C-alpha positions in Angstrom: 29.0 -46.2 -23.1 27.4 -44.9 -19.6 24.5 -46.5 -18.2 22.4 -43.5 -19.3 23.2 -44.1 -22.8 22.9 -48.0 -22.9 19.3 -47.2 -21.8 18.8 -44.9 -24.3 19.9 -47.4 -26.9 17.9 -50.1 -25.6 14.8 -48.0 -25.6 15.3 -47.2 -29.0 15.8 -50.4 -30.5 12.8 -51.5 -28.0 10.4 -49.2 -30.1 11.9 -49.9 -33.6 11.5 -53.5 -33.0 7.8 -52.9 -31.6 7.4 -50.6 -34.5 8.3 -53.7 -37.1 6.0 -55.8 -35.2 3.1 -53.7 -35.6 3.7 -52.5 -39.5 4.4 -56.7 -40.1 1.0 -57.8 -38.3 -0.8 -55.0 -40.8 1.1 -55.5 -44.0 1.2 -59.0 -43.8 -2.9 -59.5 -44.5 -2.7 -56.8 -46.8 0.3 -58.8 -48.6 -1.4 -62.0 -49.0 -4.5 -60.5 -50.2 -2.5 -58.7 -53.2 -0.6 -62.2 -53.6 -4.1 -63.6 -53.7 -5.3 -61.3 -56.6 -2.7 -61.8 -59.0 -2.6 -65.6 -58.5 -4.4 -68.4 -60.6 -7.7 -70.1 -59.5 -6.0 -73.3 -59.8 -2.7 -72.1 -57.8 -4.6 -70.5 -54.8 -6.6 -73.5 -54.3 -3.3 -75.6 -54.3 -0.5 -76.0 -52.0 1.7 -74.2 -54.5 1.0 -70.9 -53.5 4.2 -69.5 -52.3 4.8 -66.3 -50.6 6.9 -65.0 -53.5 5.6 -65.7 -56.6 6.9 -67.1 -59.7 4.6 -65.3 -62.2 2.0 -62.6 -62.0 -1.8 -63.4 -63.3 -3.9 -60.0 -63.9 -6.8 -61.8 -65.5 -8.7 -61.7 -62.3 -8.6 -57.8 -62.3 -9.9 -57.7 -66.0 -12.7 -60.3 -65.2 -14.3 -58.2 -62.3 -14.0 -55.2 -64.2 -15.5 -56.6 -67.2 -19.2 -55.0 -68.4 -21.3 -58.2 -67.7 -20.0 -59.9 -64.5 -22.2 -60.8 -61.9 -21.0 -58.7 -59.4 -21.2 -55.4 -60.9 -17.9 -53.7 -59.5 -17.3 -51.2 -61.8 -20.4 -49.4 -61.7 -20.2 -49.8 -57.9 -16.7 -48.2 -57.9 -18.4 -45.1 -59.5 -21.2 -45.0 -57.1 -18.8 -45.1 -54.2 -16.6 -42.6 -55.4 -19.9 -40.2 -56.2 -21.5 -40.6 -52.8 -18.0 -40.5 -50.7 -17.2 -37.4 -52.4 -20.4 -35.6 -52.5 -20.7 -36.6 -48.9 -17.2 -35.1 -48.1 -18.1 -31.8 -49.9 -21.2 -31.3 -47.6 -19.6 -32.0 -44.7 -17.3 -29.1 -45.3 -19.9 -26.9 -46.3 -21.9 -27.3 -43.1 -19.3 -28.4 -40.9 -16.8 -25.1 -41.4 -19.5 -22.5 -40.7 -20.5 -24.8 -37.5 -17.1 -25.4 -36.4 -15.9 -21.8 -36.6 -19.5 -20.7 -34.8 -18.8 -23.3 -31.7 -15.0 -22.0 -31.7 -15.3 -18.5 -32.1 -18.7 -17.1 -31.3 -21.1 -17.0 -27.8 -23.2 -19.8 -29.0 -25.9 -20.4 -26.3 -25.4 -23.8 -25.2 -22.3 -24.3 -27.0 -21.1 -27.1 -24.3 -24.5 -29.4 -24.6 -24.3 -29.2 -28.6 -20.6 -30.5 -28.2 -21.9 -33.3 -26.2 -24.4 -34.4 -28.2 -22.1 -34.4 -31.3 -20.1 -36.9 -29.1 -23.2 -38.8 -27.9 -24.5 -39.8 -31.3 -21.2 -42.2 -31.5 -22.3 -43.9 -28.4 -25.9 -45.4 -29.9 -26.3 -47.9 -32.5 -26.1 -47.3 -35.8 -29.1 -48.7 -36.9 -31.3 -46.8 -34.0 -31.0 -43.8 -36.7 -31.0 -46.1 -39.9 -34.8 -47.3 -39.9 -36.6 -44.2 -39.0 -34.2 -42.4 -41.6 -35.0 -45.3 -43.8 -38.9 -45.3 -43.6 -38.5 -41.0 -44.0 -36.7 -41.6 -47.3 -39.1 -44.4 -48.4 -41.9 -41.8 -47.5 -40.3 -39.3 -49.6 -39.7 -41.4 -52.6 -35.6 -40.7 -52.5 -34.9 -44.2 -51.3 -32.4 -46.3 -53.4 -30.7 -43.4 -54.5 -26.9 -41.0 -54.3 -29.1 -38.3 -52.7 -30.2 -40.8 -50.1 -27.2 -42.2 -49.0 -25.4 -38.6 -49.3 -28.1 -37.6 -46.4 -27.7 -40.2 -44.3 -23.7 -40.5 -44.5 -23.3 -37.0 -43.9 -25.6 -37.3 -40.5 -23.2 -39.8 -39.4 -19.9 -38.3 -40.3 -20.6 -34.4 -39.9 -20.2 -34.6 -36.3 -16.7 -35.8 -36.4 -15.9 -33.2 -39.1 -17.1 -30.5 -36.9 -15.0 -31.6 -34.1 -11.8 -31.9 -36.4 -12.4 -28.2 -37.6 -13.3 -26.9 -34.3 -10.1 -28.7 -32.9 -7.8 -27.1 -35.7 -9.9 -23.8 -35.5 -9.2 -23.3 -31.6 -5.4 -23.5 -32.4 -5.6 -20.2 -34.8 -4.1 -17.2 -33.9 -6.9 -14.7 -33.1 -4.9 -11.7 -33.7 -5.5 -11.8 -37.4 -9.0 -11.8 -36.7 -9.3 -9.6 -34.5 -7.8 -7.4 -36.8 -10.1 -8.2 -39.8 -13.1 -7.3 -37.6 -11.6 -4.1 -36.6 -11.5 -3.5 -40.5 -14.9 -3.9 -40.7 -14.7 -7.6 -41.8 -18.1 -9.6 -40.6 -18.0 -12.9 -39.2 -18.4 -14.5 -42.7 -16.1 -12.2 -44.3 -13.4 -13.4 -41.7 -14.2 -17.2 -41.9 -14.3 -17.2 -45.8 -11.1 -14.7 -46.0 -8.8 -15.5 -43.0 -10.0 -18.5 -41.2 -10.6 -20.6 -44.2 -6.9 -20.1 -45.8 -4.9 -20.6 -42.4 -7.2 -23.6 -42.0 -6.5 -25.1 -45.4 -4.8 -28.4 -43.5 -7.7 -29.2 -41.3 -9.8 -29.0 -44.0 -8.3 -31.1 -46.1 -7.7 -33.8 -43.3 -11.1 -33.4 -42.6 -12.3 -34.1 -46.6 -10.1 -37.1 -46.7 -11.5 -38.2 -43.5 -15.0 -37.8 -44.5 -14.1 -39.6 -47.8 -12.8 -42.6 -46.1 -15.7 -42.8 -43.5 -18.2 -43.0 -46.5 -16.0 -45.6 -48.6 -15.9 -47.9 -46.0 -19.7 -47.9 -44.9 -21.3 -51.1 -45.0 -24.7 -51.1 -43.2 -26.2 -48.3 -44.7 -26.2 -49.0 -48.2 -27.1 -52.5 -47.6 -30.4 -51.4 -46.4 -31.1 -48.1 -48.1 -30.1 -49.6 -51.6 -31.5 -52.3 -53.9 -30.4 -51.5 -57.5 -27.5 -49.1 -56.4 -24.8 -50.6 -55.8 -21.6 -49.6 -53.8 -18.2 -51.3 -53.3 -18.5 -52.7 -49.9 -21.9 -54.1 -50.8 -20.8 -55.5 -54.2 -17.9 -57.3 -52.3 -20.4 -59.2 -50.3 -22.4 -60.6 -53.8 -19.1 -62.8 -54.0 -20.6 -65.1 -51.1 -23.8 -65.4 -52.9 -22.2 -66.7 -56.3 -22.7 -70.2 -56.5 -19.0 -70.7 -57.8 -17.0 -68.7 -55.2 -14.1 -67.1 -57.4 -11.4 -66.8 -54.7 -9.0 -64.8 -57.1 -11.8 -62.6 -58.2 -13.1 -62.0 -54.7 -9.4 -60.9 -53.7 -8.8 -58.8 -56.7 -12.2 -56.7 -56.0 -11.0 -56.3 -52.5 -7.6 -55.0 -53.7 -9.7 -52.6 -55.9 -12.0 -51.5 -53.4 -9.0 -50.7 -51.0 -6.7 -48.8 -53.4 -8.3 -45.3 -53.6 -8.6 -45.5 -49.9 -4.9 -46.3 -49.8 -3.9 -44.1 -52.5 -5.4 -41.1 -50.4 -4.0 -42.1 -47.2 -0.5 -42.4 -48.7 -0.6 -39.0 -50.6 -1.9 -36.9 -47.2 -0.4 -39.0 -44.6 2.1 -36.1 -43.6 -0.7 -33.6 -43.4 -3.0 -35.7 -41.7 -0.5 -36.5 -38.9 0.5 -33.0 -38.7 -3.5 -32.1 -38.2 -3.8 -34.8 -35.6 -0.6 -34.0 -33.8 -0.2 -30.3 -33.7 -3.5 -28.8 -35.5 -1.8 -25.8 -37.7 1.7 -24.5 -38.5 2.0 -21.2 -36.7 
């Protein structure tokens, strides 16, 4: 074996070993959470809990999904799904035309607009939450699905615009120019030409917007009182007198499950969009 071949083999072994370490560090806490949710409370609080369980106990999941549970997790899951889906759709409806304009049209102050979109994420979230909450209370729409959709869209839209603009920048111009020669307007080009070609990027933007909405905690904590969301509902377990660790773990697994499934289903698409932008 030559020296260069040994170096390549050693580099490959090192990279695979590093990847295994990263996977282990990320997967072990999730496995511990799942294991806790599938064991009785007596086993969880004792020294009998082992890495490989002997039996599986699903009572915690049934308990947290019951109608009269002290933590309304089932209703919170429905609310979070509704708000996240509506936010993702609204971000796409607004973000796609904005991204197309910033990518293809001569928009005055385009660089200033792009810089402003980025600067939003350099400021603390509370700077925007308090004034927005005051306005929503004055308008009488606080503690509603609509108020959360508006707030989430304001925070996530800049990120969606950046994703879509980056994707549109890499699309070929020849087809769009041919469509404009045939008499298509900018709206027709965007809907009939750009949107079909940008479908992977649009789907990836939808997934990111949905996930960012799903995991938000501070906004629903401030904006809602009776409308429960999953992240706030999980925090309610700490306010009960007798904390059921198994139920809390089951609730966390149920909260994590939609996001995990979405990432697994769209993993290849998201990676393709982030790494290459489009299939040319």
